[in-house]
C-alpha positions, -999 to 999 in steps of 0.1 A, spaced: -6 353 334 -42 357 327 -61 339 298 -96 343 284 -113 324 257 -145 339 238 -165 313 219 -195 314 198 -218 285 208 -243 265 187 -229 277 155 -248 253 133 -281 260 147 -273 298 144 -264 296 107 -295 276 101 -316 303 118 -325 319 83 -348 302 58 -327 313 27 -290 310 17 -285 348 18 -290 346 54 -267 318 62 -240 334 41 -244 366 58 -242 350 93 -209 332 81 -194 365 69 -202 382 101 -188 353 123 -158 353 102 -152 392 106 -160 393 142 -138 364 152 -107 366 129 -75 373 145 -52 371 115 -51 408 106 -67 441 107 -93 443 78 -106 476 89 -106 494 55 -123 466 36 -145 457 64 -158 492 68 -167 493 30 -184 459 35 -205 467 67 -214 503 58 -194 518 86 -218 503 112 -190 502 138 -182 465 138 -147 460 152 -121 433 146 -105 415 175 -70 433 167 -88 466 166 -103 459 201 -71 446 216 -52 477 204 -70 497 233 -56 473 260 -19 474 268 -4 440 274 -33 420 261 -27 400 231 -37 369 211 -28 338 229 0 322 207 -2 288 226 -40 282 221 -55 259 196 -68 274 163 -105 267 168 -130 285 146 -154 307 164 -131 308 195 -108 339 203 -81 331 228 -63 361 244 -39 365 273 -25 392 293 -5 401 325 -32 423 340 -64 406 352 -87 437 347 -74 444 314 -78 409 300 -111 405 314 -124 437 301 -111 430 267 -126 396 266 -161 409 275 -157 436 250 -150 412 222 -181 391 234 -203 421 234 -189 433 199 -200 398 186 -234 401 203 -240 436 191 -240 426 154 -251 390 159 -276 395 185 -291 360 181 -257 343 190 -248 327 222 -213 338 234 -193 325 263 -163 340 280 -140 316 300 -113 333 323 -82 315 336 -51 323 357 -21 300 354 18 302 351 15 286 316 -15 282 292 -8 243 291 -15 243 329 -51 253 321 -59 221 302 -60 199 331 -95 187 336 -96 199 372 -85 235 364 -109 261 377 -124 287 353 -149 315 355 -175 313 329 -199 340 317 -225 331 289 -242 358 270 -276 343 257 -298 358 231 -329 375 243 -362 355 245 -392 366 226 -419 345 241 -447 369 232 -435 396 206 -451 429 209 -445 436 173 -446 416 140 -422 387 138 -393 387 114 -404 375 78 -370 356 76 -365 337 108 -398 342 124 -381 340 158 -376 376 169 -395 409 165 -391 427 131 -374 460 136 -364 470 101 -381 472 67 -361 466 35 -367 496 12 -338 489 -14 -332 451 -16 -296 442 -23 -305 409 -38 -335 395 -58 -339 369 -30 -351 397 -7 -386 415 -16 -390 452 -10 -410 455 22 -396 426 39 -395 430 77 -364 418 94 -352 414 130 -319 429 139 -299 397 134 -314 390 100 -308 427 91 -271 423 97 -272 392 76 -283 409 43 -260 407 14 -234 436 12 -213 450 -17 -176 440 -19 -181 407 -3 -158 388 -25 -131 415 -21 -131 411 16 -132 374 18 -102 375 -6 -83 394 20 -87 366 46 -55 346 41 -69 315 60 -106 313 55 -123 300 87 -147 272 88 -176 296 85 -164 303 51 -161 268 39 -180 274 8 -155 301 -4 -124 278 6 -137 249 -14 -146 270 -43 -112 286 -43 -95 253 -44 -114 239 -72 -109 272 -92 -72 267 -85 -73 231 -98 -89 242 -130 -65 269 -137 -36 246 -131 -49 218 -154 -31 211 -185 -62 216 -206 -74 248 -189 -97 229 -165 -130 236 -182 -155 263 -175 -151 288 -147 -168 278 -115 -193 300 -96 -211 295 -63 -248 286 -64 -274 315 -62 -296 297 -38 -309 262 -28 -332 260 -57 -302 267 -80 -284 239 -62 -310 215 -68 -308 220 -104 -271 211 -106 -280 175 -117 -259 154 -140 -270 139 -174 -280 103 -176 -301 101 -144 -333 89 -163 -350 68 -137 -368 98 -122 -394 120 -139 -383 151 -118 -347 152 -103 -340 189 -101 -359 201 -72 -345 182 -42 -313 187 -21 -296 167 4 -278 181 36 -252 162 53 -239 167 89 -208 144 97 -189 144 130 -160 125 143 -161 95 168 -135 90 194 -116 123 189 -128 136 223 -108 107 238 -76 116 216 -78 153 227 -84 145 263 -53 125 264 -34 152 244 -46 178 269 -35 157 299 -1 151 284 3 189 275 -6 198 310 19 174 325 47 184 302 39 221 302 39 227 266 14 226 236 33 212 207 18 178 205 -18 190 210 -15 217 184 0 193 159 -30 168 165 -54 198 161 -38 209 128 -37 173 115 -74 166 121 -84 200 106 -63 192 75 -79 157 72 -113 171 72 -105 199 49 -89 175 23 -118 151 26 -145 177 21 -125 192 -11 -120 156 -25 -157 146 -20 -168 179 -38 -144 174 -66 -158 139 -70 -193 153 -78 -180 183 -99 -175 177 -136 -151 198 -157 -180 211 -177 -199 223 -146 -202 261 -144 -216 260 -109 -201 242 -80 -228 215 -70 -223 219 -33 -227 245 -5 -204 237 23 -220 256 54 -194 247 81 -160 230 81 -150 222 116 -120 204 130 -137 170 126 -172 179 113 -189 192 83 -224 205 73 -229 207 36 -258 208 11 -257 192 -23 -282 181 -50 -302 149 -39 -289 131 -69 -253 134 -59 -255 125 -22 -248 88 -26 -214 97 -45 -204 125 -20 -210 107 12 -190 75 7 -161 96 -8 -159 118 21 -161 91 47 -134 70 28 -112 101 27 -115 107 63 -107 71 70 -76 74 48 -64 105 66 -67 89 99 -49 59 89 -21 79 74 -17 98 108 -15 65 126 -39 79 152 -45 56 182 -71 47 192 -83 51 156 -112 75 155 -141 73 129 -170 95 115 -208 92 117 -232 111 94 -267 122 92 -284 129 57 -317 146 52 -332 146 17 -359 172 10 -374 197 -14 -351 228 -20 -377 249 -2 -374 230 30 -360 255 57 -323 250 62 -328 254 101 -350 223 100 -326 205 78 -298 213 105 -320 200 133 -330 167 115 -296 159 101 -280 164 136 -306 140 151 -298 115 123 -261 119 130 -264 113 167 -286 81 158 -258 69 138 -232 76 164 -254 56 189 -257 27 165 -219 22 167 -214 32 202 -193 61 191 -168 38 174 -175 30 138 -182 45 102 -220 49 101 -247 70 86 -284 74 88 -308 91 64 -343 103 60 -361 113 27 -386 138 38 -407 138 6 -411 100 4 -409 90 42 -426 121 57 -445 99 83 -415 78 92 -400 82 126 -361 89 127 -359 56 147 -377 35 122 -346 29 102 -315 14 115 -283 33 106 -259 16 81 -223 11 83 -201 23 55 -188 -12 50 -225 -24 46 -231 2 20 -200 -6 0 -209 -44 1 -245 -38 -10 -236 -12 -37 -237 -35 -67 -271 -48 -56 -284 -13 -50 -271 -3 -86 -291 -33 -99 -322 -20 -81 -317 13 -96 -315 0 -131 -348 -18 -127 -378 -2 -147 -398 23 -126 -428 -1 -127 -407 -29 -113 -394 -9 -84 -429 5 -77 -445 -29 -78 -417 -42 -55 -423 -14 -30 -461 -23 -31 -452 -60 -24 -431 -50 6 -459 -28 21 -486 -55 19 -498 -74 50 -493 -111 52 -465 -134 44 -439 -111 27 -416 -139 18 -443 -157 -1 -454 -125 -19 -418 -117 -28 -411 -151 -42 -442 -150 -63 -433 -114 -77 -396 -125 -82 -408 -155 -103 -427 -132 -126 -398 -106 -126 -364 -123 -131 -343 -92 -129 -359 -85 -94 -349 -121 -85 -313 -116 -96 -310 -83 -76 -326 -98 -43 -302 -128 -47 -272 -104 -49 -285 -84 -19 -289 -115 3 -267 -142 -13 -269 -166 17 -306 -160 27 -323 -184 1 -361 -179 -2 -365 -169 35 -358 -133 45 -362 -121 81 -376 -88 92 -341 -73 92 -336 -84 56 -369 -69 46 -358 -35 61 -325 -36 42 -344 -41 10 -367 -13 17 -337 9 27 -320 0 -6 -351 10 -25 -350 44 -5 -314 50 -17 -323 42 -53 -347 71 -54 -318 97 -57 -288 74 -67 -270 89 -96 
């Protein structure tokens, strides 16, 4: 039997290629349509994509006798797994699927892996040979035409004459990839036909779940829930009562979280599958991890969504097997993040996974106009820093407030453990409740050269509430804080900038 796997690579970077939310959503829709294997959506799909010729995977496979979706493969978003008894037919179908994706998403990177084995489980052995072809996007080192107004990466080849959304101005010049991303009519109808929304459509999945909860609530569940129009709309979904900031409705936070130790779990599961010649245990593990992540994301968004909200205060971009990429109002990030991590931890413990995996996260806080591609890049770097801090085995996170800490290097702040945040939460809440003038003065004291212990002690004597908070944060330090303690105090002040 011959097997092929067609996968879209670097999905997060690809979705973040656009500067605006309409581009990210359009890319998600295209990825979902081009890689879904659940059903033939040709009628609705042709209405959505203006009969441009985009074919679904089932439509392509119908042209190849004996080639079908691989029933034994893991369900991985962005990966199409097929199999067939004829090598040439299987190989040709795989490359046609890859080229179909590249035709309508020309900035994607798509790989094709080919295997030959008696059973699919045999291909999971680490030593198994495969033939790999990678289709890379074209390089535009010196564009011969004007660059795209949206991504600024490729040459513009289209001009928008009739914008389909107010977010796109008439006369905007777009490259081929951004042109395909433009909003289309009937989007909601087509996504509604997808029974199992892929991770690219995490926003629709979470919105659908929260709407269902409201409709099933005994009191009617409150107002109907809509998606954010754009990132500026997201930033304005702040809650009442956050009075310690003069302006709190123009910043967002983007979180990239990824699992630790799951590679080891799956490597062992693959070896066992190859030895046993069957995929049941590996598929069960994959489904369990995806369900844990899905539940944690939904519960974390539900945590920051009130019954009176008319707009969901989150934009989930990607929901992977063990990773998420999501944006939310900056004022809600310190409620969302610990809830998500705790729910992931709870799910892992309920599954009795051994060795026990964990999750690390990177958080970037920035103005709503900050490009989503840059948010993706920085949040990923912060996440990797958090992973390194725990050597890939621990619950950790790192963050950067672009507006307040613009000149700070990503390595200037040590990541925090989830347990450290939980242990310091009461003291941080105390810092938040201080008058704005007291927090500003405390930042000034910490930034001055000289003996910071002496300066802090002198300031605390004149500000008893500051003395109380510092004592809660460092109960055993007395009057002498070391450099690590001072960094924790500065970090705690950073958190209070956007703490709800």
